[in-house]
KOLGU-4560 file (N, C-alpha, C; in nm, 3 decimals, padded with zeros to 5 digits):
<recs>
<n_xx: -00.643 n_yy: -00.055 n_zz: 00.259 ca_xx: -00.447 ca_yy: 00.026 ca_zz: 00.337 c_xx: -00.358 c_yy: -00.028 c_zz: 00.315 mol: A seq: 1 type: MET>
<n_xx: -00.234 n_yy: 00.071 n_zz: 00.296 ca_xx: -00.144 ca_yy: -00.004 ca_zz: 00.176 c_xx: -00.037 c_yy: 00.139 c_zz: 00.287 mol: A seq: 2 type: GLU>
<n_xx: 00.033 n_yy: 00.052 n_zz: 00.346 ca_xx: 00.214 ca_yy: 00.145 ca_zz: 00.392 c_xx: 00.285 c_yy: 00.160 c_zz: 00.333 mol: A seq: 3 type: ALA>
<n_xx: 00.294 n_yy: 00.320 n_zz: 00.329 ca_xx: 00.437 ca_yy: 00.340 ca_zz: 00.190 c_xx: 00.575 c_yy: 00.344 c_zz: 00.290 mol: A seq: 4 type: LEU>
<n_xx: 00.565 n_yy: 00.405 n_zz: 00.421 ca_xx: 00.732 ca_yy: 00.360 ca_zz: 00.530 c_xx: 00.682 c_yy: 00.370 c_zz: 00.673 mol: A seq: 5 type: ASN>
<n_xx: 00.727 n_yy: 00.349 n_zz: 00.730 ca_xx: 00.770 ca_yy: 00.350 ca_zz: 00.883 c_xx: 00.656 c_yy: 00.431 c_zz: 00.909 mol: A seq: 6 type: GLU>
<n_xx: 00.579 n_yy: 00.546 n_zz: 00.862 ca_xx: 00.504 ca_yy: 00.591 ca_zz: 00.910 c_xx: 00.399 c_yy: 00.674 c_zz: 00.855 mol: A seq: 7 type: THR>
<n_xx: 00.395 n_yy: 00.667 n_zz: 00.728 ca_xx: 00.299 ca_yy: 00.670 ca_zz: 00.612 c_xx: 00.234 c_yy: 00.604 c_zz: 00.597 mol: A seq: 8 type: GLN>
<n_xx: 00.046 n_yy: 00.614 n_zz: 00.586 ca_xx: -00.009 ca_yy: 00.460 ca_zz: 00.537 c_xx: -00.121 c_yy: 00.557 c_zz: 00.475 mol: A seq: 9 type: VAL>
<n_xx: -00.161 n_yy: 00.451 n_zz: 00.328 ca_xx: -00.248 ca_yy: 00.569 ca_zz: 00.250 c_xx: -00.441 c_yy: 00.418 c_zz: 00.288 mol: A seq: 10 type: ARG>
<n_xx: -00.504 n_yy: 00.456 n_zz: 00.262 ca_xx: -00.620 ca_yy: 00.484 ca_zz: 00.258 c_xx: -00.744 c_yy: 00.479 c_zz: 00.151 mol: A seq: 11 type: VAL>
<n_xx: -00.789 n_yy: 00.360 n_zz: 00.137 ca_xx: -00.884 ca_yy: 00.415 ca_zz: -00.012 c_xx: -01.057 c_yy: 00.342 c_zz: 00.037 mol: A seq: 12 type: GLU>
<n_xx: -01.079 n_yy: 00.400 n_zz: 00.075 ca_xx: -01.216 ca_yy: 00.366 ca_zz: 00.108 c_xx: -01.329 c_yy: 00.415 c_zz: -00.059 mol: A seq: 13 type: LEU>
<n_xx: -01.446 n_yy: 00.327 n_zz: -00.076 ca_xx: -01.529 ca_yy: 00.408 ca_zz: -00.105 c_xx: -01.668 c_yy: 00.347 c_zz: -00.068 mol: A seq: 14 type: GLY>
<n_xx: -01.730 n_yy: 00.477 n_zz: -00.120 ca_xx: -01.880 ca_yy: 00.486 ca_zz: -00.107 c_xx: -01.901 c_yy: 00.511 c_zz: 00.095 mol: A seq: 15 type: GLY>
<n_xx: -01.842 n_yy: 00.582 n_zz: 00.070 ca_xx: -01.898 ca_yy: 00.642 ca_zz: 00.250 c_xx: -01.926 c_yy: 00.776 c_zz: 00.228 mol: A seq: 16 type: VAL>
<n_xx: -02.028 n_yy: 00.777 n_zz: 00.324 ca_xx: -02.070 ca_yy: 00.963 ca_zz: 00.343 c_xx: -02.026 c_yy: 01.024 c_zz: 00.395 mol: A seq: 17 type: ASN>
<n_xx: -02.004 n_yy: 01.143 n_zz: 00.319 ca_xx: -01.898 ca_yy: 01.240 ca_zz: 00.372 c_xx: -01.915 c_yy: 01.323 c_zz: 00.448 mol: A seq: 18 type: PHE>
<n_xx: -01.973 n_yy: 01.347 n_zz: 00.551 ca_xx: -02.022 ca_yy: 01.392 ca_zz: 00.691 c_xx: -01.898 c_yy: 01.226 c_zz: 00.772 mol: A seq: 19 type: ASP>
<n_xx: -01.952 n_yy: 01.167 n_zz: 00.807 ca_xx: -01.904 ca_yy: 01.068 ca_zz: 00.819 c_xx: -01.731 c_yy: 01.117 c_zz: 00.785 mol: A seq: 20 type: ALA>
<n_xx: -01.664 n_yy: 01.063 n_zz: 00.665 ca_xx: -01.547 ca_yy: 01.051 ca_zz: 00.679 c_xx: -01.499 c_yy: 01.216 c_zz: 00.748 mol: A seq: 21 type: LEU>
<n_xx: -01.524 n_yy: 01.298 n_zz: 00.759 ca_xx: -01.453 ca_yy: 01.416 ca_zz: 00.786 c_xx: -01.428 c_yy: 01.392 c_zz: 00.974 mol: A seq: 22 type: ILE>
<n_xx: -01.564 n_yy: 01.360 n_zz: 00.956 ca_xx: -01.594 ca_yy: 01.308 ca_zz: 01.151 c_xx: -01.442 c_yy: 01.220 c_zz: 01.210 mol: A seq: 23 type: SER>
<n_xx: -01.467 n_yy: 01.119 n_zz: 01.107 ca_xx: -01.343 ca_yy: 01.037 ca_zz: 01.136 c_xx: -01.219 c_yy: 01.054 c_zz: 01.142 mol: A seq: 24 type: ALA>
<n_xx: -01.148 n_yy: 01.141 n_zz: 01.039 ca_xx: -01.058 ca_yy: 01.179 ca_zz: 01.000 c_xx: -01.006 c_yy: 01.355 c_zz: 01.114 mol: A seq: 25 type: ILE>
<n_xx: -01.099 n_yy: 01.356 n_zz: 01.201 ca_xx: -01.135 ca_yy: 01.449 ca_zz: 01.313 c_xx: -01.032 c_yy: 01.410 c_zz: 01.458 mol: A seq: 26 type: GLU>
<n_xx: -01.133 n_yy: 01.258 n_zz: 01.444 ca_xx: -01.175 ca_yy: 01.165 ca_zz: 01.550 c_xx: -00.961 c_yy: 01.139 c_zz: 01.561 mol: A seq: 27 type: LYS>
<n_xx: -00.924 n_yy: 00.991 n_zz: 01.411 ca_xx: -00.814 ca_yy: 00.950 ca_zz: 01.441 c_xx: -00.726 c_yy: 01.104 c_zz: 01.428 mol: A seq: 28 type: LEU>
<n_xx: -00.671 n_yy: 01.226 n_zz: 01.400 ca_xx: -00.659 ca_yy: 01.323 ca_zz: 01.445 c_xx: -00.613 c_yy: 01.373 c_zz: 01.584 mol: A seq: 29 type: ALA>
<n_xx: -00.705 n_yy: 01.350 n_zz: 01.616 ca_xx: -00.714 ca_yy: 01.346 ca_zz: 01.753 c_xx: -00.595 c_yy: 01.237 c_zz: 01.923 mol: A seq: 30 type: LYS>
<n_xx: -00.673 n_yy: 01.105 n_zz: 01.906 ca_xx: -00.652 ca_yy: 01.006 ca_zz: 01.982 c_xx: -00.532 c_yy: 00.941 c_zz: 01.861 mol: A seq: 31 type: THR>
<n_xx: -00.552 n_yy: 00.889 n_zz: 01.836 ca_xx: -00.403 ca_yy: 00.857 ca_zz: 01.723 c_xx: -00.273 c_yy: 00.959 c_zz: 01.648 mol: A seq: 32 type: GLN>
<n_xx: -00.324 n_yy: 01.049 n_zz: 01.727 ca_xx: -00.168 ca_yy: 01.202 ca_zz: 01.706 c_xx: -00.136 c_yy: 01.149 c_zz: 01.503 mol: A seq: 33 type: GLN>
<n_xx: -00.240 n_yy: 01.115 n_zz: 01.422 ca_xx: -00.220 ca_yy: 01.151 ca_zz: 01.285 c_xx: -00.215 c_yy: 01.247 c_zz: 01.210 mol: A seq: 34 type: VAL>
<n_xx: -00.096 n_yy: 01.307 n_zz: 01.116 ca_xx: -00.219 ca_yy: 01.439 ca_zz: 01.089 c_xx: -00.242 c_yy: 01.345 c_zz: 00.869 mol: A seq: 35 type: SER>
<n_xx: -00.254 n_yy: 01.443 n_zz: 00.812 ca_xx: -00.346 ca_yy: 01.437 ca_zz: 00.681 c_xx: -00.243 c_yy: 01.506 c_zz: 00.638 mol: A seq: 36 type: VAL>
<n_xx: -00.127 n_yy: 01.381 n_zz: 00.486 ca_xx: -00.049 ca_yy: 01.488 ca_zz: 00.450 c_xx: -00.177 c_yy: 01.500 c_zz: 00.309 mol: A seq: 37 type: LEU>
<n_xx: -00.231 n_yy: 01.393 n_zz: 00.238 ca_xx: -00.281 ca_yy: 01.403 ca_zz: 00.158 c_xx: -00.434 c_yy: 01.369 c_zz: 00.119 mol: A seq: 38 type: GLU>
<n_xx: -00.482 n_yy: 01.410 n_zz: 00.081 ca_xx: -00.693 ca_yy: 01.356 ca_zz: 00.067 c_xx: -00.779 c_yy: 01.375 c_zz: -00.086 mol: A seq: 39 type: LEU>
<n_xx: -00.764 n_yy: 01.256 n_zz: -00.152 ca_xx: -00.790 ca_yy: 01.358 ca_zz: -00.249 c_xx: -00.986 c_yy: 01.270 c_zz: -00.227 mol: A seq: 40 type: SER>
<n_xx: -01.108 n_yy: 01.315 n_zz: -00.279 ca_xx: -01.261 ca_yy: 01.254 ca_zz: -00.190 c_xx: -01.293 c_yy: 01.300 c_zz: -00.370 mol: A seq: 41 type: ILE>
<n_xx: -01.379 n_yy: 01.209 n_zz: -00.408 ca_xx: -01.430 ca_yy: 01.254 ca_zz: -00.543 c_xx: -01.586 c_yy: 01.178 c_zz: -00.534 mol: A seq: 42 type: ASP>
<n_xx: -01.713 n_yy: 01.294 n_zz: -00.570 ca_xx: -01.765 ca_yy: 01.290 ca_zz: -00.503 c_xx: -01.905 c_yy: 01.166 c_zz: -00.597 mol: A seq: 43 type: ALA>
<n_xx: -01.945 n_yy: 01.106 n_zz: -00.536 ca_xx: -01.989 ca_yy: 00.931 ca_zz: -00.651 c_xx: -02.136 c_yy: 00.974 c_zz: -00.674 mol: A seq: 44 type: ILE>
<n_xx: -02.212 n_yy: 01.069 n_zz: -00.535 ca_xx: -02.345 ca_yy: 01.051 ca_zz: -00.559 c_xx: -02.414 c_yy: 01.152 c_zz: -00.380 mol: A seq: 45 type: ALA>
<n_xx: -02.543 n_yy: 01.284 n_zz: -00.415 ca_xx: -02.596 ca_yy: 01.299 ca_zz: -00.272 c_xx: -02.489 c_yy: 01.264 c_zz: -00.147 mol: A seq: 46 type: PRO>
<n_xx: -02.360 n_yy: 01.358 n_zz: -00.090 ca_xx: -02.336 ca_yy: 01.328 ca_zz: 00.032 c_xx: -02.249 c_yy: 01.234 c_zz: 00.062 mol: A seq: 47 type: SER>
<n_xx: -02.209 n_yy: 01.124 n_zz: -00.083 ca_xx: -02.110 ca_yy: 01.020 ca_zz: -00.057 c_xx: -01.974 c_yy: 00.977 c_zz: -00.192 mol: A seq: 48 type: THR>
<n_xx: -01.924 n_yy: 00.934 n_zz: -00.120 ca_xx: -01.800 ca_yy: 00.992 ca_zz: -00.210 c_xx: -01.692 c_yy: 00.887 c_zz: -00.233 mol: A seq: 49 type: VAL>
<n_xx: -01.572 n_yy: 00.878 n_zz: -00.247 ca_xx: -01.454 ca_yy: 00.793 ca_zz: -00.255 c_xx: -01.341 c_yy: 00.880 c_zz: -00.198 mol: A seq: 50 type: ASN>
<n_xx: -01.233 n_yy: 00.802 n_zz: -00.112 ca_xx: -01.204 ca_yy: 00.912 ca_zz: -00.129 c_xx: -01.026 c_yy: 00.825 c_zz: -00.057 mol: A seq: 51 type: ALA>
<n_xx: -00.926 n_yy: 00.925 n_zz: -00.104 ca_xx: -00.758 ca_yy: 00.801 ca_zz: -00.090 c_xx: -00.741 c_yy: 00.943 c_zz: 00.020 mol: A seq: 52 type: ARG>
<n_xx: -00.682 n_yy: 00.872 n_zz: 00.099 ca_xx: -00.643 ca_yy: 00.943 ca_zz: 00.227 c_xx: -00.459 c_yy: 00.864 c_zz: 00.284 mol: A seq: 53 type: ILE>
<n_xx: -00.346 n_yy: 00.956 n_zz: 00.273 ca_xx: -00.243 ca_yy: 00.971 ca_zz: 00.339 c_xx: -00.218 c_yy: 01.053 c_zz: 00.427 mol: A seq: 54 type: THR>
<n_xx: -00.215 n_yy: 00.885 n_zz: 00.577 ca_xx: -00.164 ca_yy: 00.984 ca_zz: 00.748 c_xx: -00.044 c_yy: 00.987 c_zz: 00.751 mol: A seq: 55 type: PHE>
<n_xx: -00.011 n_yy: 01.050 n_zz: 00.855 ca_xx: 00.182 ca_yy: 01.020 ca_zz: 00.936 c_xx: 00.141 c_yy: 01.040 c_zz: 01.019 mol: A seq: 56 type: SER>
<n_xx: 00.188 n_yy: 00.979 n_zz: 01.098 ca_xx: 00.201 ca_yy: 00.933 ca_zz: 01.221 c_xx: 00.301 c_yy: 01.061 c_zz: 01.350 mol: A seq: 57 type: ARG>
<n_xx: 00.230 n_yy: 01.148 n_zz: 01.357 ca_xx: 00.385 ca_yy: 01.268 ca_zz: 01.436 c_xx: 00.451 c_yy: 01.171 c_zz: 01.541 mol: A seq: 58 type: LEU>
</recs>
């Protein structure tokens, strides 16, 4: 995890289940009041991805 500034953070994840990733992003958006500014996903196997996500606090 890398803090970009006071309100933004970038997270890099490797080898995660795609459905679990989307579910976690949705939960964060609802419970932590964040929005996704950037989402980069690379498939590495069926249903498995590497992801880079930039979040911003609302």
